[in-house]
C-alpha positions in Angstrom: -9.1 -5.5 67.0 -9.4 -7.5 63.8 -10.7 -4.7 61.7 -7.9 -2.6 62.9 -5.5 -5.2 61.8 -6.9 -5.6 58.4 -7.2 -1.9 58.1 -3.5 -1.4 58.8 -2.5 -3.9 56.1 -4.6 -2.4 53.5 -3.1 1.1 54.4 0.3 -0.5 54.0 -0.7 -2.2 50.6 -2.1 1.1 49.3 1.2 2.8 50.3 3.3 0.1 48.4 1.0 0.6 45.1 1.5 4.4 45.4 5.1 4.4 46.8 8.0 6.3 45.3 9.4 4.8 42.2 13.3 4.2 42.5 15.5 4.7 39.4 15.1 1.4 38.3 11.7 0.6 36.3 8.8 -0.9 38.3 6.1 -2.9 36.8 2.5 -1.7 37.7 -0.4 -4.3 36.8 -4.2 -4.2 37.0 -6.3 -7.4 36.5 -9.8 -8.3 36.2 -10.8 -12.0 36.8 -14.0 -13.8 36.5 -14.4 -16.3 39.6 -15.6 -19.6 37.9 -15.8 -21.3 41.2 -16.5 -19.8 44.7 -17.1 -22.3 47.4 -18.0 -21.2 51.0 -20.7 -22.2 53.4 -21.6 -25.6 51.7 -22.5 -23.4 48.7 -20.8 -23.2 45.3 -21.3 -20.1 42.9 -20.0 -19.1 39.4 -21.1 -15.7 39.9 -18.1 -13.3 41.0 -15.4 -11.2 40.0 -12.3 -9.6 41.5 -10.0 -7.0 40.5 -6.5 -6.3 41.8 -3.5 -3.7 41.1 0.0 -4.6 41.9 3.3 -3.0 41.9 6.4 -4.9 41.7 9.8 -4.2 43.3 12.0 -7.1 41.7 10.5 -10.4 42.5 8.1 -9.0 45.2 5.0 -7.0 44.6 2.5 -5.1 46.7 -1.0 -6.2 45.8 -4.4 -4.7 46.5 -7.6 -6.5 45.6 -11.5 -5.9 45.7 -14.0 -8.9 45.1 -17.7 -9.5 44.6 -19.3 -13.0 44.8 -23.0 -13.5 44.8 -24.3 -16.2 47.3 -27.6 -17.6 47.6 -29.1 -14.8 50.0 -26.4 -11.9 49.2 -23.5 -10.8 47.6 -20.3 -10.6 49.6 -17.5 -8.0 49.1 -13.8 -8.5 50.0 -11.2 -5.9 50.4 -7.6 -7.0 50.7 -3.9 -6.2 50.5 -0.8 -8.1 51.0 2.2 -9.4 49.0 3.2 -11.4 45.9 6.3 -13.5 45.1 7.1 -14.1 41.4 8.6 -17.5 41.2 11.9 -16.9 39.1 11.6 -17.8 35.6 13.3 -16.7 32.1 12.1 -13.5 30.5 10.7 -15.6 27.7 9.0 -18.1 29.8 5.5 -19.2 28.5 4.3 -19.7 32.2 4.9 -17.1 34.9 4.0 -18.6 38.2 3.7 -16.7 41.5 2.3 -17.0 45.1 0.8 -14.5 47.3 -0.9 -13.8 50.5 -3.6 -11.4 51.2 -5.1 -10.1 54.6 -8.5 -8.4 54.3 -12.1 -7.8 55.4 -15.1 -10.1 54.1 -18.2 -8.0 54.2 -21.9 -9.2 54.0 -24.2 -6.2 53.8 -27.6 -7.8 54.5 -26.0 -10.0 57.1 -24.3 -7.0 58.7 -21.1 -8.8 59.2 -17.6 -7.9 58.8 -14.8 -10.4 59.4 -11.1 -10.6 58.9 -9.8 -13.1 56.4 -6.3 -14.4 55.4 -5.9 -15.7 51.8 -2.9 -17.6 50.2 -2.9 -18.2 46.6 -1.2 -19.6 43.6 -1.5 -18.0 40.0 0.1 -18.4 36.6 0.2 -15.7 34.1 0.7 -16.6 30.3 2.2 -13.8 28.3 0.3 -12.9 25.1 2.1 -9.6 24.4 4.4 -7.0 26.3 1.4 -5.5 28.0 -1.2 -8.3 28.3 -1.1 -11.8 30.0 -3.9 -14.0 30.8 -4.1 -15.2 34.4 -5.4 -18.6 36.2 -5.5 -18.2 40.0 -6.5 -20.6 42.9 -6.9 -19.0 46.6 -8.2 -20.6 49.8 -9.5 -17.9 52.0 -9.9 -18.6 56.0 -12.5 -16.2 57.3 -12.3 -15.7 61.0 -15.9 -15.7 62.0 -16.9 -15.6 65.7 -18.2 -19.2 65.6 -14.7 -20.4 64.6 -14.3 -19.6 61.0 -14.7 -20.9 57.4 -12.7 -21.9 54.5 -13.7 -20.5 50.9 -11.8 -21.7 47.8 -11.8 -19.6 44.5 -10.8 -20.6 41.1 -10.7 -17.7 38.5 -9.5 -16.7 35.1 -8.8 -13.3 33.8 -6.6 -10.8 31.9 -3.6 -8.6 33.2 -2.4 -5.2 31.9 1.0 -3.9 32.4 1.9 -0.2 32.6 
């Protein structure tokens, strides 16, 4: 049941990203971020990356994300989709904050474990040009394991390209 719910959210996220474009312009972004800190299961690692694509509809955006984090015994992969809200700011603002909530699947191949997670987060983009921004992001992921769940924290920095 949990996998079906997460799969539905991922499909909805993909549809938002590939949706029909209305007459007003839409902003499509792609980002690549290095996870300088990922803490889960009493283990902290600095070996991780995640990529996301987002399509804006005004202050709201549909977001799809894939991430890879190396833990002591294995690499975990996460697939997520959800929404982002850009906190209103002026067009010339030096900081562009946003909040987001993603729902997805946490996968550990060697462990043969797939679990649903919810991940609220906060991010700040720093514009460098019309098509490039630097991003700082902090997320807290709640993974719903059979034994009751686990929280994971992630701090990352990266780049965002607009199309």
